[in-house]
C-alpha positions in Angstrom: 0.0 0.0 0.1 1.2 3.7 -0.6 0.2 6.5 1.7 0.9 10.1 0.8 1.1 12.5 3.5 0.4 16.1 2.3 2.8 18.1 4.6 2.6 21.7 2.9 0.2 22.9 0.4 1.0 26.5 -0.1 3.2 28.1 -2.7 5.9 30.6 -2.1 4.2 32.3 1.2 2.8 30.2 3.9 -0.4 30.9 5.8 -2.0 29.9 8.8 -3.4 26.9 7.3 -0.9 25.9 4.9 2.9 25.2 5.1 5.4 25.2 2.2 5.8 22.6 -0.2 6.5 19.0 1.1 4.8 15.5 0.5 5.8 12.3 2.4 5.1 9.2 0.6 5.0 5.8 2.6 5.6 2.5 0.9 6.8 -0.7 2.7 10.0 0.0 4.7 10.6 3.4 2.2 9.8 7.0 3.4 10.2 9.4 0.5 10.0 13.0 1.0 9.3 15.2 -1.9 10.8 18.7 -1.2 11.2 20.1 2.0 9.9 23.8 2.5 10.5 25.6 5.6 8.5 23.9 8.7 8.7 20.3 7.3 10.1 18.7 10.1 7.3 20.3 12.4 4.6 18.9 10.3 6.0 15.7 10.0 5.6 15.7 13.9 2.0 16.9 13.6 1.4 14.2 11.1 2.9 11.4 13.6 5.7 10.3 11.1 9.1 9.7 12.5 11.6 11.7 11.1 14.0 8.4 10.8 11.4 7.0 8.6 12.8 9.2 5.7 15.6 7.3 3.5 14.9 9.3 0.3 14.6 13.1 -0.5 13.7 14.1 -3.8 14.1 17.6 -4.8 12.1 19.3 -7.4 14.0 22.4 -7.7 16.0 24.9 -5.8 13.3 27.8 -5.1 13.1 28.2 -1.5 10.1 27.4 -0.8 10.7 23.8 -1.5 14.1 23.6 0.4 14.2 25.7 3.1 13.6 23.0 5.7 16.4 21.1 4.6 19.0 22.4 7.3 16.8 22.0 10.3 15.5 18.3 8.8 19.2 17.1 8.5 20.4 18.8 11.9 17.4 16.9 13.6 18.1 13.5 11.8 21.4 13.8 13.2 20.6 14.5 16.6 18.2 11.5 16.6 21.2 9.2 15.8 20.0 8.6 12.2 21.9 5.4 11.4 21.2 5.0 7.8 22.5 6.7 4.6 20.3 9.4 3.5 19.7 9.4 -0.3 19.4 12.8 -1.9 17.9 13.3 -5.4 17.8 16.5 -7.4 18.6 18.6 -10.5 22.3 19.5 -11.7 24.2 21.6 -8.9 22.3 20.0 -6.1 25.7 19.1 -4.7 27.0 22.5 -4.9 23.9 23.8 -3.4 24.4 21.4 -0.2 28.1 22.5 0.0 26.6 26.2 0.2 24.2 24.7 3.2 26.7 23.2 5.1 28.9 26.7 4.7 25.9 28.4 5.9 25.3 26.6 8.9 27.2 25.0 11.9 26.0 21.3 12.3 27.2 19.6 15.2 26.6 16.2 14.3 26.6 14.8 10.8 24.8 11.9 9.0 25.8 10.1 5.7 24.4 11.5 2.8 24.5 10.0 -0.7 23.7 13.1 -3.2 22.9 12.2 -6.9 22.5 14.6 -9.3 19.8 13.4 -12.0 18.7 13.5 -15.4 15.6 12.7 -17.3 14.6 8.7 -16.8 14.8 6.3 -14.1 17.1 7.1 -11.5 16.3 4.4 -8.7 15.1 0.9 -9.2 14.8 -2.0 -6.7 12.5 -5.1 -6.8 9.5 -3.2 -5.5 9.4 0.0 -7.5 11.2 2.6 -9.8 11.5 6.3 -9.6 11.5 8.7 -12.8 12.3 12.0 -13.3 10.7 14.4 -16.3 12.2 18.0 -16.6 9.5 20.7 -16.6 9.2 24.5 -17.5 9.6 26.8 -14.8 12.4 28.9 -15.5 15.3 26.9 -13.6 15.9 23.1 -13.7 12.8 21.6 -12.3 11.7 17.8 -12.3 8.7 16.2 -11.9 8.7 12.5 -10.6 6.8 9.2 -11.1 6.9 6.6 -8.6 5.9 3.4 -10.6 5.2 0.1 -8.4 5.9 -3.0 -10.0 3.6 -5.7 -10.9 3.1 -8.6 -8.3 2.0 -11.9 -8.9 -0.2 -13.7 -6.7 -0.8 -17.5 -6.3 -4.2 -18.5 -6.7 -5.1 -20.8 -3.8 -7.9 -22.8 -5.2 -5.7 -23.7 -8.3 -2.7 -24.8 -6.6 -4.7 -26.9 -3.9 -6.5 -28.9 -6.9 -2.5 -29.7 -8.1 -1.8 -30.5 -4.6 1.2 -28.3 -4.5 2.7 -28.0 -0.7 3.8 -24.7 0.6 7.4 -24.1 0.2 10.0 -23.1 -2.6 7.6 -24.5 -5.5 5.3 -21.9 -4.6 7.8 -19.3 -4.2 9.0 -20.0 -8.0 5.5 -19.8 -9.1 5.1 -16.3 -7.9 8.1 -15.2 -9.3 6.6 -16.3 -12.5 8.5 -19.4 -13.0 7.2 -22.9 -14.2 7.6 -26.0 -12.1 7.6 -29.6 -12.1 5.6 -31.5 -9.5 5.1 -35.2 -9.3 6.0 -35.5 -13.1 3.9 -33.0 -14.4 4.7 -29.2 -15.5 2.8 -26.6 -13.9 2.8 -23.1 -15.8 2.8 -20.0 -13.7 0.4 -18.5 -15.9 -2.4 -20.9 -14.8 -2.1 -20.8 -11.2 -1.1 -17.1 -10.5 -2.4 -13.8 -11.3 -0.6 -10.5 -12.0 -1.7 -7.4 -9.9 -0.7 -4.4 -11.9 1.6 -1.8 -9.9 0.3 1.5 -8.9 1.4 4.8 -10.8 1.8 7.8 -8.9 2.5 11.2 -10.8 4.0 14.3 -8.9 3.8 17.5 -11.3 5.7 20.4 -9.5 5.9 24.1 -10.3 5.4 24.5 -14.5 4.0 25.6 -17.4 1.9 23.0 -19.1 4.4 21.1 -21.2 4.7 17.4 -22.9 6.3 16.0 -19.7 3.3 16.8 -17.8 1.3 14.2 -19.6 3.9 11.8 -19.5 3.8 11.9 -16.0 0.2 11.9 -15.7 -0.4 9.1 -18.4 -2.6 6.5 -16.8 -1.6 7.6 -13.1 -3.6 6.0 -10.3 -3.0 9.3 -8.7 -1.9 12.6 -10.1 -0.8 15.1 -7.6 -0.2 18.4 -9.5 0.6 22.1 -8.7 -2.6 24.6 -9.2 -0.9 28.0 -8.3 -3.8 29.8 -9.5 -7.4 29.6 -10.8 -8.1 30.1 -14.5 -9.3 33.7 -14.0 -5.3 34.5 -13.2 -4.1 32.8 -16.5 -1.9 35.5 -17.4 -0.3 35.7 -14.1 0.2 32.0 -14.3 1.9 32.3 -17.5 4.3 35.2 -16.1 5.4 33.2 -13.1 5.9 29.8 -14.9 2.9 28.0 -12.9 -0.2 26.4 -13.9 -3.8 27.0 -13.0 -6.6 24.5 -11.8 -7.9 24.0 -15.2 -4.5 23.5 -16.6 -3.9 20.4 -14.1 -7.5 19.1 -15.0 -7.0 19.2 -18.4 -3.5 17.5 -18.2 -5.2 14.7 -15.9 -8.1 14.1 -18.3 -6.2 13.9 -21.5 -3.6 11.7 -19.6 -6.1 8.9 -18.7 -5.2 10.0 -15.0 -7.7 8.3 -12.3 -7.7 10.7 -9.5 -6.3 14.4 -9.4 -5.2 16.1 -6.3 -4.5 19.7 -6.5 -1.6 21.6 -4.3 0.8 24.6 -4.3 -1.8 27.1 -4.0 -1.4 30.8 -3.9 -1.8 32.4 -0.6 -4.1 34.8 -2.0 -6.7 32.1 -1.9 -8.5 31.9 1.5 -10.6 29.5 0.2 -9.8 27.1 -2.3 -13.5 26.6 -3.4 -12.4 28.4 -6.9 -10.1 26.3 -7.7 -11.8 23.1 -6.8 -14.8 24.4 -9.1 -12.0 25.5 -11.6 -10.8 21.7 -12.0 -14.0 19.7 -11.5 -15.5 21.2 -14.6 -12.8 19.4 -16.6 -11.9 16.5 -14.3 -14.6 15.4 -11.8 -12.4 13.4 -9.8 -10.3 16.2 -8.4 -9.8 17.4 -4.9 -7.8 20.3 -3.4 -5.4 18.9 -0.8 -4.9 20.4 2.7 -2.3 20.2 5.1 -1.7 16.9 6.8 -4.2 15.1 4.5 -3.3 11.6 3.9 -4.4 9.4 0.8 -4.1 5.6 0.8 -3.5 4.1 -3.1 
């Protein structure tokens, strides 16, 4: 199961209700933090998520509202005797930005960091999932991300029982998609197992609409997309390289996404009803995120 916790849903300026950008994704033993705006570690505490659950940080870009929380988070992890290597992925010059960060602040304790500057395409893969990056259009180098769970094969118990196959290594091989021989008879994995398609989570950060937005959103089970303005402020959104709620909804609709969650709202909106209405006109299964909202996929 994948669980997303929205730690910050405002844009450049935080409000009483909304923190700066951050999203936590939990999957099995993995804790993936996407961006780390100012105040993120406090939001994690409000969400009852231990800081040490984080083992990966994905940085979309280096605008301050997406990264100002990094120094405090790293300091707190060090104070928590964080015993893992924290993997950090981000655009070109991310290593240099961290050098500046460590020059600007005094860190009494250090943790092990593995910083990787990424390019377009898959940048992480294990047996469970892959992470993909897509360049966006925001004036500076910016990435959107895709979390793609791998397909899983499940045993159909009723069918293996009819063949008398006992629990143990043979079932393990079938679950891996391998054919076996039992009591002199060949058993095909496709006959006694079923494939559960992996879930896709798309995350579109600050950007103008572009072709890579469609790739991120394509057939996504859940699409998280910035929508800083309503369509009434289309010119302002284009001036500052952002999207409107209508833009996000059209992308979700055209790409065949199943659910859309809007986030990264301008502080001018005391209520997001206008943004919600804007999106639902073009994609009915759209909701506006709020701080500490959790979604399971």
